[in-house]
A tleap script that builds the chain and sets N, CA, C and O, in Angstrom:
source leaprc.protein.ff14SB
mol = sequence {
  NCYS ALA HIE ARG VAL LYS ALA SER THR LYS
  ASP ARG TYR THR GLN LEU LEU ASP ASP TYR
  ILE LEU PRO GLN PHE GLY HIE ARG ARG LEU
  GLY ASP ILE THR ARG ALA ASP ILE SER THR
  PHE HIE THR SER LEU SER GLU LYS LYS ALA
  THR ALA ASN ARG THR LEU SER LEU LEU SER
  LEU LEU PHE ASN LEU ALA GLU THR TRP GLY
  TRP HIE GLU CASN
}
set mol.1.N position { -3.314 -7.320 -11.359 }
set mol.1.CA position { -4.294 -7.773 -12.334 }
set mol.1.C position { -4.706 -6.651 -13.276 }
set mol.1.O position { -5.469 -6.875 -14.215 }
set mol.2.N position { -4.208 -5.453 -13.032 }
set mol.2.CA position { -4.683 -4.285 -13.784 }
set mol.2.C position { -4.525 -4.445 -15.294 }
set mol.2.O position { -5.367 -3.953 -16.046 }
set mol.3.N position { -3.490 -5.106 -15.753 }
set mol.3.CA position { -3.277 -5.237 -17.193 }
set mol.3.C position { -3.988 -6.452 -17.784 }
set mol.3.O position { -3.976 -6.627 -19.003 }
set mol.4.N position { -4.606 -7.293 -16.961 }
set mol.4.CA position { -5.254 -8.509 -17.442 }
set mol.4.C position { -6.781 -8.446 -17.444 }
set mol.4.O position { -7.429 -9.230 -18.137 }
set mol.5.N position { -7.355 -7.532 -16.685 }
set mol.5.CA position { -8.811 -7.461 -16.582 }
set mol.5.C position { -9.283 -6.022 -16.829 }
set mol.5.O position { -8.506 -5.069 -16.771 }
set mol.6.N position { -10.576 -5.907 -17.102 }
set mol.6.CA position { -11.146 -4.584 -17.290 }
set mol.6.C position { -11.074 -3.793 -15.987 }
set mol.6.O position { -10.983 -4.364 -14.900 }
set mol.7.N position { -11.116 -2.496 -16.116 }
set mol.7.CA position { -11.053 -1.617 -14.947 }
set mol.7.C position { -12.195 -1.903 -13.974 }
set mol.7.O position { -11.996 -1.865 -12.759 }
set mol.8.N position { -13.375 -2.186 -14.492 }
set mol.8.CA position { -14.516 -2.459 -13.618 }
set mol.8.C position { -14.315 -3.757 -12.828 }
set mol.8.O position { -14.728 -3.853 -11.672 }
set mol.9.N position { -13.685 -4.745 -13.447 }
set mol.9.CA position { -13.396 -6.002 -12.755 }
set mol.9.C position { -12.353 -5.775 -11.678 }
set mol.9.O position { -12.482 -6.301 -10.572 }
set mol.10.N position { -11.332 -5.007 -11.979 }
set mol.10.CA position { -10.305 -4.679 -10.989 }
set mol.10.C position { -10.927 -3.959 -9.806 }
set mol.10.O position { -10.600 -4.253 -8.656 }
set mol.11.N position { -11.819 -3.018 -10.078 }
set mol.11.CA position { -12.490 -2.280 -9.007 }
set mol.11.C position { -13.339 -3.213 -8.142 }
set mol.11.O position { -13.362 -3.076 -6.918 }
set mol.12.N position { -14.030 -4.152 -8.769 }
set mol.12.CA position { -14.859 -5.108 -8.026 }
set mol.12.C position { -13.984 -6.016 -7.164 }
set mol.12.O position { -14.306 -6.264 -6.002 }
set mol.13.N position { -12.874 -6.516 -7.726 }
set mol.13.CA position { -11.943 -7.344 -6.956 }
set mol.13.C position { -11.418 -6.572 -5.742 }
set mol.13.O position { -11.346 -7.112 -4.638 }
set mol.14.N position { -11.062 -5.330 -5.955 }
set mol.14.CA position { -10.547 -4.501 -4.862 }
set mol.14.C position { -11.606 -4.324 -3.783 }
set mol.14.O position { -11.303 -4.408 -2.592 }
set mol.15.N position { -12.836 -4.080 -4.192 }
set mol.15.CA position { -13.925 -3.914 -3.225 }
set mol.15.C position { -14.161 -5.195 -2.435 }
set mol.15.O position { -14.336 -5.146 -1.217 }
set mol.16.N position { -14.170 -6.346 -3.114 }
set mol.16.CA position { -14.374 -7.620 -2.429 }
set mol.16.C position { -13.237 -7.902 -1.448 }
set mol.16.O position { -13.467 -8.385 -0.339 }
set mol.17.N position { -12.021 -7.599 -1.864 }
set mol.17.CA position { -10.881 -7.782 -0.968 }
set mol.17.C position { -10.988 -6.881 0.255 }
set mol.17.O position { -10.846 -7.343 1.386 }
set mol.18.N position { -11.234 -5.613 0.030 }
set mol.18.CA position { -11.272 -4.634 1.125 }
set mol.18.C position { -12.449 -4.841 2.070 }
set mol.18.O position { -12.303 -4.700 3.285 }
set mol.19.N position { -13.613 -5.174 1.521 }
set mol.19.CA position { -14.825 -5.245 2.330 }
set mol.19.C position { -15.066 -6.607 2.971 }
set mol.19.O position { -15.695 -6.690 4.026 }
set mol.20.N position { -14.572 -7.676 2.346 }
set mol.20.CA position { -14.923 -9.014 2.824 }
set mol.20.C position { -13.715 -9.906 3.132 }
set mol.20.O position { -13.608 -10.448 4.232 }
set mol.21.N position { -12.820 -10.054 2.175 }
set mol.21.CA position { -11.753 -11.054 2.311 }
set mol.21.C position { -10.698 -10.637 3.331 }
set mol.21.O position { -10.374 -11.412 4.231 }
set mol.22.N position { -10.167 -9.444 3.207 }
set mol.22.CA position { -9.115 -9.024 4.136 }
set mol.22.C position { -9.593 -8.901 5.585 }
set mol.22.O position { -8.868 -9.306 6.494 }
set mol.23.N position { -10.788 -8.356 5.829 }
set mol.23.CA position { -11.239 -8.336 7.228 }
set mol.23.C position { -11.377 -9.740 7.829 }
set mol.23.O position { -11.163 -9.929 9.026 }
set mol.24.N position { -11.727 -10.702 7.008 }
set mol.24.CA position { -11.925 -12.065 7.502 }
set mol.24.C position { -10.614 -12.851 7.605 }
set mol.24.O position { -10.398 -13.568 8.582 }
set mol.25.N position { -9.739 -12.720 6.602 }
set mol.25.CA position { -8.564 -13.582 6.508 }
set mol.25.C position { -7.236 -12.842 6.495 }
set mol.25.O position { -6.184 -13.481 6.532 }
set mol.26.N position { -7.251 -11.528 6.445 }
set mol.26.CA position { -6.029 -10.751 6.277 }
set mol.26.C position { -4.996 -10.923 7.373 }
set mol.26.O position { -3.811 -10.683 7.142 }
set mol.27.N position { -5.409 -11.325 8.539 }
set mol.27.CA position { -4.494 -11.484 9.675 }
set mol.27.C position { -3.908 -12.899 9.757 }
set mol.27.O position { -3.103 -13.184 10.644 }
set mol.28.N position { -4.308 -13.783 8.840 }
set mol.28.CA position { -3.892 -15.184 8.899 }
set mol.28.C position { -2.931 -15.531 7.778 }
set mol.28.O position { -2.967 -14.941 6.697 }
set mol.29.N position { -2.072 -16.500 8.059 }
set mol.29.CA position { -1.174 -17.006 7.027 }
set mol.29.C position { -1.978 -17.842 6.039 }
set mol.29.O position { -2.937 -18.515 6.418 }
set mol.30.N position { -1.588 -17.796 4.797 }
set mol.30.CA position { -2.300 -18.491 3.741 }
set mol.30.C position { -2.445 -19.981 4.042 }
set mol.30.O position { -3.514 -20.558 3.842 }
set mol.31.N position { -1.374 -20.596 4.521 }
set mol.31.CA position { -1.399 -22.025 4.808 }
set mol.31.C position { -2.283 -22.413 5.975 }
set mol.31.O position { -2.585 -23.592 6.159 }
set mol.32.N position { -2.703 -21.437 6.767 }
set mol.32.CA position { -3.554 -21.702 7.924 }
set mol.32.C position { -5.047 -21.622 7.605 }
set mol.32.O position { -5.882 -21.959 8.444 }
set mol.33.N position { -5.376 -21.183 6.411 }
set mol.33.CA position { -6.780 -21.059 6.010 }
set mol.33.C position { -7.221 -22.387 5.399 }
set mol.33.O position { -6.616 -22.872 4.444 }
set mol.34.N position { -8.275 -22.964 5.957 }
set mol.34.CA position { -8.746 -24.269 5.514 }
set mol.34.C position { -9.981 -24.147 4.624 }
set mol.34.O position { -10.595 -23.084 4.527 }
set mol.35.N position { -10.327 -25.250 3.984 }
set mol.35.CA position { -11.560 -25.286 3.200 }
set mol.35.C position { -12.771 -25.026 4.091 }
set mol.35.O position { -13.734 -24.382 3.673 }
set mol.36.N position { -12.715 -25.529 5.315 }
set mol.36.CA position { -13.813 -25.297 6.254 }
set mol.36.C position { -13.956 -23.809 6.565 }
set mol.36.O position { -15.071 -23.303 6.690 }
set mol.37.N position { -12.830 -23.109 6.690 }
set mol.37.CA position { -12.868 -21.659 6.921 }
set mol.37.C position { -13.543 -20.949 5.753 }
set mol.37.O position { -14.367 -20.056 5.947 }
set mol.38.N position { -13.189 -21.350 4.559 }
set mol.38.CA position { -13.762 -20.733 3.345 }
set mol.38.C position { -15.259 -21.040 3.270 }
set mol.38.O position { -16.065 -20.164 2.954 }
set mol.39.N position { -15.619 -22.276 3.559 }
set mol.39.CA position { -17.024 -22.671 3.523 }
set mol.39.C position { -17.849 -21.884 4.542 }
set mol.39.O position { -18.942 -21.411 4.229 }
set mol.40.N position { -17.325 -21.745 5.754 }
set mol.40.CA position { -18.012 -20.981 6.791 }
set mol.40.C position { -18.167 -19.521 6.368 }
set mol.40.O position { -19.220 -18.913 6.559 }
set mol.41.N position { -17.105 -18.975 5.794 }
set mol.41.CA position { -17.132 -17.596 5.308 }
set mol.41.C position { -18.182 -17.434 4.213 }
set mol.41.O position { -18.960 -16.481 4.234 }
set mol.42.N position { -18.206 -18.358 3.260 }
set mol.42.CA position { -19.163 -18.313 2.161 }
set mol.42.C position { -20.592 -18.372 2.698 }
set mol.42.O position { -21.460 -17.621 2.252 }
set mol.43.N position { -20.829 -19.256 3.645 }
set mol.43.CA position { -22.150 -19.392 4.247 }
set mol.43.C position { -22.566 -18.122 4.997 }
set mol.43.O position { -23.741 -17.757 5.016 }
set mol.44.N position { -21.592 -17.464 5.607 }
set mol.44.CA position { -21.901 -16.241 6.358 }
set mol.44.C position { -22.408 -15.116 5.458 }
set mol.44.O position { -23.030 -14.167 5.934 }
set mol.45.N position { -22.145 -15.226 4.177 }
set mol.45.CA position { -22.594 -14.211 3.215 }
set mol.45.C position { -23.863 -14.640 2.482 }
set mol.45.O position { -24.191 -14.085 1.434 }
set mol.46.N position { -24.572 -15.620 3.023 }
set mol.46.CA position { -25.722 -16.199 2.319 }
set mol.46.C position { -26.838 -15.194 2.030 }
set mol.46.O position { -27.627 -15.402 1.108 }
set mol.47.N position { -26.914 -14.125 2.790 }
set mol.47.CA position { -27.923 -13.094 2.520 }
set mol.47.C position { -27.586 -12.279 1.268 }
set mol.47.O position { -28.447 -11.615 0.691 }
set mol.48.N position { -26.329 -12.345 0.867 }
set mol.48.CA position { -25.857 -11.613 -0.314 }
set mol.48.C position { -25.298 -12.648 -1.294 }
set mol.48.O position { -24.083 -12.772 -1.454 }
set mol.49.N position { -26.188 -13.379 -1.940 }
set mol.49.CA position { -25.781 -14.529 -2.750 }
set mol.49.C position { -24.765 -14.186 -3.839 }
set mol.49.O position { -23.776 -14.899 -4.005 }
set mol.50.N position { -24.994 -13.124 -4.567 }
set mol.50.CA position { -24.066 -12.753 -5.644 }
set mol.50.C position { -22.701 -12.396 -5.071 }
set mol.50.O position { -21.673 -12.811 -5.605 }
set mol.51.N position { -22.689 -11.635 -3.997 }
set mol.51.CA position { -21.428 -11.258 -3.354 }
set mol.51.C position { -20.725 -12.492 -2.812 }
set mol.51.O position { -19.510 -12.627 -2.952 }
set mol.52.N position { -21.480 -13.392 -2.194 }
set mol.52.CA position { -20.899 -14.622 -1.659 }
set mol.52.C position { -20.217 -15.419 -2.761 }
set mol.52.O position { -19.096 -15.897 -2.587 }
set mol.53.N position { -20.883 -15.560 -3.878 }
set mol.53.CA position { -20.317 -16.356 -4.976 }
set mol.53.C position { -19.154 -15.655 -5.656 }
set mol.53.O position { -18.186 -16.311 -6.041 }
set mol.54.N position { -19.222 -14.353 -5.813 }
set mol.54.CA position { -18.093 -13.618 -6.401 }
set mol.54.C position { -16.878 -13.659 -5.489 }
set mol.54.O position { -15.744 -13.786 -5.951 }
set mol.55.N position { -17.124 -13.551 -4.196 }
set mol.55.CA position { -16.030 -13.610 -3.233 }
set mol.55.C position { -15.389 -14.995 -3.240 }
set mol.55.O position { -14.165 -15.115 -3.195 }
set mol.56.N position { -16.212 -16.034 -3.297 }
set mol.56.CA position { -15.694 -17.402 -3.372 }
set mol.56.C position { -14.869 -17.598 -4.639 }
set mol.56.O position { -13.808 -18.222 -4.604 }
set mol.57.N position { -15.345 -17.075 -5.735 }
set mol.57.CA position { -14.617 -17.168 -6.996 }
set mol.57.C position { -13.270 -16.453 -6.914 }
set mol.57.O position { -12.260 -16.964 -7.397 }
set mol.58.N position { -13.259 -15.277 -6.305 }
set mol.58.CA position { -12.008 -14.529 -6.165 }
set mol.58.C position { -11.039 -15.262 -5.238 }
set mol.58.O position { -9.840 -15.315 -5.513 }
set mol.59.N position { -11.545 -15.819 -4.157 }
set mol.59.CA position { -10.685 -16.604 -3.260 }
set mol.59.C position { -10.075 -17.795 -3.985 }
set mol.59.O position { -8.896 -18.101 -3.806 }
set mol.60.N position { -10.869 -18.458 -4.794 }
set mol.60.CA position { -10.364 -19.579 -5.581 }
set mol.60.C position { -9.240 -19.124 -6.506 }
set mol.60.O position { -8.198 -19.775 -6.593 }
set mol.61.N position { -9.450 -18.020 -7.188 }
set mol.61.CA position { -8.432 -17.461 -8.068 }
set mol.61.C position { -7.161 -17.139 -7.288 }
set mol.61.O position { -6.058 -17.462 -7.729 }
set mol.62.N position { -7.318 -16.503 -6.131 }
set mol.62.CA position { -6.161 -16.120 -5.325 }
set mol.62.C position { -5.385 -17.335 -4.827 }
set mol.62.O position { -4.154 -17.343 -4.867 }
set mol.63.N position { -6.091 -18.354 -4.362 }
set mol.63.CA position { -5.411 -19.562 -3.892 }
set mol.63.C position { -4.709 -20.288 -5.037 }
set mol.63.O position { -3.602 -20.796 -4.862 }
set mol.64.N position { -5.341 -20.340 -6.196 }
set mol.64.CA position { -4.698 -20.976 -7.360 }
set mol.64.C position { -3.443 -20.217 -7.773 }
set mol.64.O position { -2.418 -20.830 -8.072 }
set mol.65.N position { -3.512 -18.900 -7.792 }
set mol.65.CA position { -2.333 -18.105 -8.129 }
set mol.65.C position { -1.229 -18.276 -7.083 }
set mol.65.O position { -0.052 -18.381 -7.428 }
set mol.66.N position { -1.609 -18.303 -5.818 }
set mol.66.CA position { -0.625 -18.493 -4.749 }
set mol.66.C position { 0.105 -19.814 -4.916 }
set mol.66.O position { 1.316 -19.891 -4.709 }
set mol.67.N position { -0.627 -20.845 -5.287 }
set mol.67.CA position { 0.009 -22.147 -5.498 }
set mol.67.C position { 0.913 -22.113 -6.731 }
set mol.67.O position { 2.023 -22.644 -6.701 }
set mol.68.N position { 0.449 -21.501 -7.798 }
set mol.68.CA position { 1.254 -21.392 -9.016 }
set mol.68.C position { 2.551 -20.636 -8.749 }
set mol.68.O position { 3.606 -20.998 -9.269 }
set mol.69.N position { 2.466 -19.597 -7.944 }
set mol.69.CA position { 3.629 -18.768 -7.637 }
set mol.69.C position { 4.477 -19.322 -6.495 }
set mol.69.O position { 5.506 -18.736 -6.155 }
set mol.70.N position { 4.061 -20.445 -5.895 }
set mol.70.CA position { 4.817 -21.052 -4.822 }
set mol.70.C position { 4.646 -20.362 -3.489 }
set mol.70.O position { 5.499 -20.498 -2.611 }
set mol.71.N position { 3.561 -19.623 -3.316 }
set mol.71.CA position { 3.324 -18.908 -2.055 }
set mol.71.C position { 2.531 -19.740 -1.064 }
set mol.71.O position { 2.492 -19.413 0.122 }
set mol.72.N position { 1.903 -20.801 -1.526 }
set mol.72.CA position { 1.042 -21.604 -0.661 }
set mol.72.C position { 1.767 -22.871 -0.256 }
set mol.72.O position { 2.248 -23.631 -1.097 }
set mol.73.N position { 1.837 -23.082 1.033 }
set mol.73.CA position { 2.490 -24.268 1.563 }
set mol.73.C position { 1.460 -25.220 2.101 }
set mol.73.O position { 0.556 -24.805 2.826 }
set mol.74.N position { 1.572 -26.501 1.763 }
set mol.74.CA position { 0.660 -27.503 2.308 }
set mol.74.C position { 1.302 -28.197 3.472 }
set mol.74.O position { 0.695 -29.081 4.075 }
savepdb mol mol.pdb
quit
């Protein structure tokens, strides 16, 4: 994403991935992650509302890209 977004956005995406998304989902196959898993994860971050919503937005972007690129199997 480095050539498509500002450096600060790339840094934020990297931080969200490293601190929240990968520890939670990094060990699982993409096709094994359900909407319920995402919802539970989002709720678990309810004390950090902005982070929860940014993380949800990034997950949405990642899943959409995975589907576009043919990486996501239903």
